[in-house]
Every structure is written in structure tokens, then in C-alpha cells.
N, C-alpha and C positions, 0 to 999 in steps of 0.2 A: 504494500500500500504506500503510494508515493504522494505525500501531501506537501505542497509547496509552501515555503516560509513566506513567500510573497502573498499567498492566499491568506495565511494566518494574520499577516500584517493588515491586509484589507479588512479582514473580519474584525480585528481589534478597533479599527477606525470607523466601522460601519454603524449606522444608527437605525436603519430600516432593513429588515431581512424578510425575504419571501421564500417560502418552500412550495414548489409545484410538485405534487406527489401523484404517483400512479400505482398500478397493481403490484409492482415489484416490492414495495415496502410492506404491503399486506401479505404477499406471498411468504415473506420471512416469518410471519406469524402463523402460517398454515392456511391462509385463505386463498389458496389456488386449487382447492380440492372440491369445488362445488359440483363438478361433473367428473368424478373419479372413474377410473377404468371399470368397465363392466356395469356401471350404475344405470338405474332406470332412466335417469334424465339424459343420458347420452343418446337415447333413442329419439329425443325431442329436439326440434329445431329452435333456433333463436326466435324466429317469428312466432312460434307457438308459445314460448315461455316469457318473452320479453318485448312484447309489442302491444299496442292498444287493441289492434284487431284480434290478436291471440287471446287477450284478456276478455274481450267482449264475446268471443266465440265460446270460450270455456273458462269463465272466471274462477271456478273452483279448482281446476287443474293448476292455473297460474298461481293462485293463492297458496296451494299446497307446496308448490315449488319455492315460493318465497318464505314460507314457514320453515322449510328444510334449510334454506340458506341462512335464515335468522338463527336457527339452532346452532349452526356452525359458528356464526359470529359470536353468539353468547358464550360458546365454549372456547373462544380464542382470546388471547391476551395481547395487548400492545407490546411490541418488542422494543429493544433498546433504541432503535432509530426514532420511533414515535416519542419515546420518553425524553430523549435529548432535545428534540424539537420543542417540546413543552418547556423544558428547563431553560432554554435560551430566552424565554420571555423575561426572566429575571435579570438579563444582562444587556438587553437592547430596548430602545425606545418603542420599536414596533416589530413584532414578529407575526407575520400573516401566513396561514396555511391555505393554499388553494389546492383542493384535492379532487381528483377524478374518481376516488373511491367512495363507496356508499356504506362502508362497514362501521363507521362511527369510532374507529380505533383512535383517531387523533384526539377526539374529545375525551375518551376514556383514559388517555395517557396524560391529560391535563392541559392540552392546548385550549386557549379561550377565544382566539380570533380565527375562525375556520370558515372558509367559503367553499361550499359543496356544490361543484358544478353539475354533478349527476344525481343529486338528491341524497337521501339517507334511508337505508333499508329498515331502520328502526322507527320510522315514521310512516303513517298512513293518512289518507285524507278521503273525504266523501267526494265523489265525482259530481254530485249535484250542488250541495251547499258549501263545499270546500272546508268543512270543519276538519281540523287535524286531530289525529289520535296517535298516542304513543304505542310502542310495541307491546307494552304491558296490558293494553286493553283487550288484546286478542291472542294471548299466549296459547290458549288451548283450542282456538278456533280452527277447525279442519276445512271449513268452507268459507268462501268470501263473505264477510259479514256485512250487515246493513247499518247505516247511520242511525244513531239513537235519536237524532233531532228530526231528520226528514225521511228516513227510510231508504235513502240512496245507497248505492253500492260503494263499498270501501275498497280502495286500491292502494298499493305501496307507493310511497312518495319517492319514486326513482324515475329517472329519465329513460324511457324505452326507445328502442330503435324507431326511427322516423319522427321522434319528438324533438323539439328545440330545447336548448339549454335555458334555464331560467334567466331571463334577460337582465334583471336587476342584479342578480348575483354575479353574472358574467361581467357586466359593466363595472361593478365594484372590484372584481378581481383584476380587471385590466387597469383600473385606477391605482390599485395597490401595487401592481407590477411596475407602473411608471414611476412610483414614488420610492421604489426599493433601491438600496445601494448594492445588494447582492441578491441574486435569484438562484436558489438551489433547485435543480431539476433532479428529482429523486425517484428512482424506480419506474421510470416511464420513458418511452422512446420519443415522446413529444411530437408525434406525427399525425395524431388524430385531431382534425379541426372540427369546430372552432376552438376547442380547448388549447390547442398548440399555439394559439396566438398569444397566450399569456407570457411565456418566456421571450417571444419575439418582441412584444411590447416593452418588456423590461430592458432588453438589449438596446432597442431603438432609443430608449430614454437614458441610456448611459450606464445601466447596471452591469455589474460583473456577473457573468453566467458561469455556474459551477454544476457540472453533471456528476451524479453519483449513481452508478449502475453496474450490474454484474458483467456487462459487456458493452462494447462500443455500439452506438446507435446512429441513426441518420442525422442526429443533431450534434454529434460529437465534434465534427469539424467546425461547428459554429460557436462553440462555447470557449470561454477563456481558460477554464480548468476542467479536465476530465479525470475523475478518480474511479478506477475500476475496483469494484468490491461491493459487498453487501452494506446496505444502509445501517443495519444494526451493528456493524463493525466500524465502518468509516466515520459515521457521525459521532460516536463516543470518543474516537481517537482525535477527531477534529476539535471537539469540545475540550478534551484534555490539553491539547496544544494551545488552544485559545486561552485557557486559564493560567498557563505557565507565565 
């Protein structure tokens, strides 16, 4: 693991940090197993399980799929990478997490300023009156529940295939990116748009881009520093050097 002293110097002088995170950081906690080998869900397509049309066609099937995913999330713990990101809030004026993940691990690790581009699997909302419900409201529900206020059908608060990102959250993420001194790209190839505009916005505004990933990606040649390794190993080491 090669961490530049110039990067550490930049970190020591930074005031605003942004973390742009993806599936890689969650995979280190075990959340890459939703569709394990030989599992029932491997037989289902993404359109059947993660689209509005799929949900309207068979809401109980899709609800069962998300209950399965929530069970995995509840049995999973934030890893050292999530925890270091949260700890950095004590050392910088602003630490923002912009995540493509829906697993809520950043919040559970202690981060307080989180922008979720794809929603949160532990939230649900009524499709009719837009009332929000937490995961605890339907822990034992095997079928898609109905809203207690209006009787409308409840769906997971996640962005499905074919749906747009929440515009207010995306706009706020872009604003935070332009204000950042350093933008860390963690566990994502940063090639899926429009989310991938976040690090681009940061770079165009003069931020230092730092990629932390287990392998080189399509964005590697565009960043200022690329560190190959697991976030759960790289970020604690980075934090240790920062504190020296």
C-alpha cells in the first residue's frame, strides 16, 4: 500500500472532505452476496426484482426479495472503512458522504452528513400519499403491505432501474462536491451516470481526487492519487498517517 506524503500533507490542510462511495466498500462487509450461487433469486431478472413495472406486476415477489436483502443488511456490520469515514468528522470542518449504496452502513458507522443517491433499503414509502415508514414497521411482513393512512401500497425507498435519481439530493451532492478540497472515490468505478458526475464536478472545481479501490478502474487515469487496496485497510492507514 503506497500512500503519498504529499497526499497526507493535502489532507492535513484540507477543510472540506467528500467521500463518493460504491458497492466495493459494502462488499468488504459481506454485502455482495444478495444473489449467491445457486440461490432462488439468481433465476430472476433485474427487471422482475428491481423495476417499477416488476413491482406492479408482482408486488409480493419484489417485497419478498427486499425483505431477504434487508435481512442480510441487518446481519452485517460496518467495516473499518465506514468507521474511519465517520471518525474524520471530528477532524474536519465538513465531511460529506455521497453514496450509491442503499445499505445504511454509513449511518450505522456514525456518519451524520450522508447523501443517498439511490435511496435506503431500510426505508419504505406509500406510493399514493408518500408517507414514509421505517424498516421496523414491516419486519415480519411477507407480502407488500398497505399504508395505514390511505391504504396505498408500500414500496422500498430505493431507486429502481428506469427511475431518476432524487433531484434535490443529487443537486446537493454536486454542490458539496464543488465545495470539497479532497474527493475520495471509494469502492466504485465511477462510470455509472449521472452519479459519476459527482467526482467530475469536484475535479472541475479544483478538488484533489483520490481513488481507493481493489483494482484500477476507468477513472484511475483521471485522479490525482490512486491507492490500490481495500477501503477497510487503506482508510485506517491513511487516518493513522494523518494523525502523526
